[in-house]
N, C-alpha and C positions, 0 to 999 in steps of 0.2 A: 337451628342446627338439626341435621339428620345424620345420626351416627350409627354405623353398623359395627358391632363388636364381634370379632372372630376369636375362635378358640376360647370361648368364655365358659365359665363355671358359675354355679349359683352364687358363690361369694362375690363374683365380679358385679353382678346386678345389685347385690346387697350393699356393697360399698360405694358404687357409682351413683346409685339413685338419689341419695341425699344431696349431691352436688349438681344435679341437673334439674332444671325447672320443667314445669308441665308442658311447656311449649316445644320442648325438645323431643324429636322423634327418635326413639331408640329401638334397636333390634339386637338381641343377643343370640348369636349363632354358636352352637357348640362346635361346629366344624371348623377346621383350620382354613385360613385363606391360602389358596394356591390357584393354579391355572384351571382346575376343575370346578372350583367353587366361587371364583371371582364374580360370576354373574349375579350372585346374591347381593353384591354391593351396588347394583344398578338402582338409582333412585335416592342414593345417599350422597352427601357432600363430604363426609368424613368416614374413614375406616379406622377402627381402633384395633391394633394387633398386638400379639405377644411373641415370646421368644421363638416358638416353633412354627410360626406362620412363614410361608415362603413367598416373599414379595420380590420376585425376580422381574426381569425386563418385560416379559410377556404379560405378567399380572399388572405391572405399572401401566403399560399401554392400554390395557382394558379399563383400568380405573380412570384414566384420563378420558377415554372414549365415553365412559358413563358420566362424566362430569364431576368426579370426585376431586376435591381440591386439596385434601390433606390426608397423610398417613400418620396417625398418632400412635406411637409406640408406648405401651404402658409398662415399660421396662427401660433399663439403662443401655443394654447392648443393642446394636443395630447391624450386626453382621449378616442378618437374614434379609436385609434390604439392599437392592442394587442401587446404591446412592448415585453412582455415575450416571445411570440411566434416568434416575429420578430428577437429576439436576436440571432446572429450568422448565420442568414439566409439572411437578407436583411437590408440595411441601412435605417435609418429614420432621417430626418433632419427637422428643423422647423425655423420659423422666430420669435425669442424671443421678439423682440421689434421693431415694425414697426412704430407706432406713439402713444406712451403712452399719448401724449397730446390730440390726437383725442378722445380717450375713456374717459379720465378724463374730458374733456370739455363737452362731450355729457352727462356724468353723472350729471354734474352741470346743464346743460340745462334741463334735465328731472326733477331734483329736483326743480329748479326755476319755471318751468312750473306748477308743482304740487302745490307748496305752494302759488303761486300767481294767479293760475287759468287762465293763459294767453291763454291756448287752448280754454277754454270756452268763454272768452271775444272775441277772434278772430272770432269765429263762430257767436256770437251775433251781433257784430258790422257790420258784412257783411249784416245783415238784418236791420241795423240802430236801433238796440236795445242797448241803452247806459245805461241801468239800472245796478246798482252795486249789486243788490240783488243776493246772492249766490256766490259772487266773493271774499268774505272776506278771506284774507290770513294771514300769520304771518311772522315776521322778522326772518331771519336766524341769524342775529347778536345776539350773546350771547347764541345761542342754542348749545346743546351738541351732537356731531356726533360721532358715532362709526364706524371706518373703519376696516374691517376684511380683512387682506391681504395688506401688505405695500411694495409690489414690486414697479416697476417703475410707474405703473398706479396708484396704491393706494397712493404712495408717492406724486405724482403730484396732485392728487385730494385732498389730505389732505392739501397741500399748498394752493390750491384754496380756500378751506374751511377756512383756517386761514386768508386769505385775506378778507373774509366776516366777520371776527370777531367771528368765531365759536370756541368752545372749542373742540379739537380733542382728542378722546380716540382711541387707536389702539390695535389690536391684531394680532400677527404673531408668528409663531413658531420660526422664526429667526428675532428678532427685529433689526431694522436698527438704530444704535446709531447716525447716521448723520441726522436723521429726528427729528425735534423738536415736537415730539408727546409724549403724555403720554401713554406708553404701560401698558396694564392691562389685566384682565381676560375676557373671553367671558361672564361669568356670570355678571360681572359688566357692560359690554356694554349692555347686554340685559336688565338689571335692571334700568340703569340710562339714556340711550341715547334717545334723541328725534328723531333722524334719525340714521339708520343703513345702511351702504353701503358696498356691497360685491365686493371684488377685489381679491379673492383667487382662485387658480386653483381647478378644480374638481378632487378629489381623493376619494379613499374609505373612508378616514377620514372625508372629507368635504361633502360627499353625503348627501343631506337633512339636511344640517347644520341648516337650518331654517325649523322647523317642529312644530307639535302641542305643544310639551314640551317647546321648546325655545320661541315660541310665547306667551305661557301662562306666561312666566317669564318676558316678556317685559313690558315696560312702556305703559300705555293706550294711544292710539292715535299715536303711533310710525309710522314713515314713513320708509318704506323699499325700498331700491334701489338696483337693480341687473343689472350690465352691464358685468358680467363675464361669468358664465355658468348656464344654466337654472336649472339643477338638484341640484344646491346648495339649492334650495327651494322646499319643498314639496308643489306642486301647490294646492292640495286639502286642506291642512292645511292653506295655505295662504288665500284661498277663505273663509274658516270658520272664520278665524281671521278678514277678511274684513266684513263679514256678522254680526259678533258679536260686531263689532265696537272696538275691541281690537286694530286692526291696523287702523291707520288714513288714510293711503294711500300707494299705491305700484307703483313704477316706474320700469318697466321691459323692458329691451332691449333684453332679452333672456327668453326662456321658456323651461320647462322640456321636453315637447314633440314637439319641434319645427321643427324637421327634415323634416317632410312632408309638412310643411306649410310656414315657413319663406323663404325668397328670391324668392317666387313665387306669382303670381297674382291669388288669390283664390276668387275673388269678385263675380264670377258667380257660385260658388260651395256652397254646404251645408257642413259646417264644423262639423265633427262628434265628436270633442273634447268638451264634455259638460262643463268641468271645465274651459277651455279657453273661451268658449262662455259666460259663466256666469261672469267670471272675466271682460270681455270686456264690459258687461252691467253696471258695477259698475262705478259711477261717480268719484270715488276716485282711480281709477286704470288707469294708463297711460302705453300704450304698444307701443314700436317701434320695427321695424323688424330687429333686430340684426345689426343695422346700426352704432353703436358707432365708429367702426373702419373706417367708410366710408368717407374718405377725400382724396383729390388729393394727398396730401403728403404721407398718409399712403399707398395708393395703389401703388404709385411709389416706396416707400421703400420696400413693400412686394415683388414686382416684382424683384427689383434689388438684394435684399438679397437672394431670392429663387434661382435666376439664379446663383449667386455666390456660394451658397450652393451646387448646382448640379455640377457645374464645379469643385469645390474643391474636392467633394467626388469622382467623376469619375476619376479625375487625381491622387488623393492621397490615395483613399480608406478610407478616414476619413474626418471629417469636424468639425470646431469649434462649429457649431450649431447642431451637431449630438445629437440625443436623445438616451441615453443609457438605 
């Protein structure tokens, strides 16, 4: 195997190396895969990509020209790959479930941090300020939460919510009867829920699922949580909802225009994204850097499954985790 890893960090090499034998040729590129960098894949038969690599039609054509046989996503989402163009030309595999517990637990961590202001308290007490002013929160017990998308992550998160004594309303195109949730319409979730958490994939249908219209139909003071894909939320509409106080708080592990910002240290740079800059100034907006997946268990599972996907596809020409 000859594998070119794109958008890689030191931890990728650390977790992948134990699963690859010495006969495998590996190269870890920090740069993202796109039309400008695709030439780096020349000489490899597999490219391993992440969430912000841009695998569009032009990139796919170049990969095929270079003899690349497989695009191996080391993530669950595949909205950054032009699957229609790839069909019949090059294989695409993914990691459908690396650690749904990691993402679900981070989602609850964000929610608890928001409603109990522990992030603010931590900063204050470092300066020996033990005032409670401005730290008033609310109980999660008895609150109504709407979970949009009840795959493995949404299902586990809903279970955590029920453990807190919350009432779970759920929406999914394909309801899971094994989950003890009350499935209902999106309109009812927007109208009734105190908290809305997004766990659905990004598709043409779910793009900007949260926009001006849906926000206007929501309960005043609603908390919105997104640990799935940034473009599920129209960021400008979210900002307006925060400024008008229609939205009581937002917890974001993903952002619509994150590709040039997240996973990088931009502390010495001037960020040109005015919407994100304004959101970050809001006291009721909590942003983390697409880290919900980032646990030892998840990284190990990602590496193991990705390597298994590659071996299976190269040996058999197909794979159980192939994206059609």
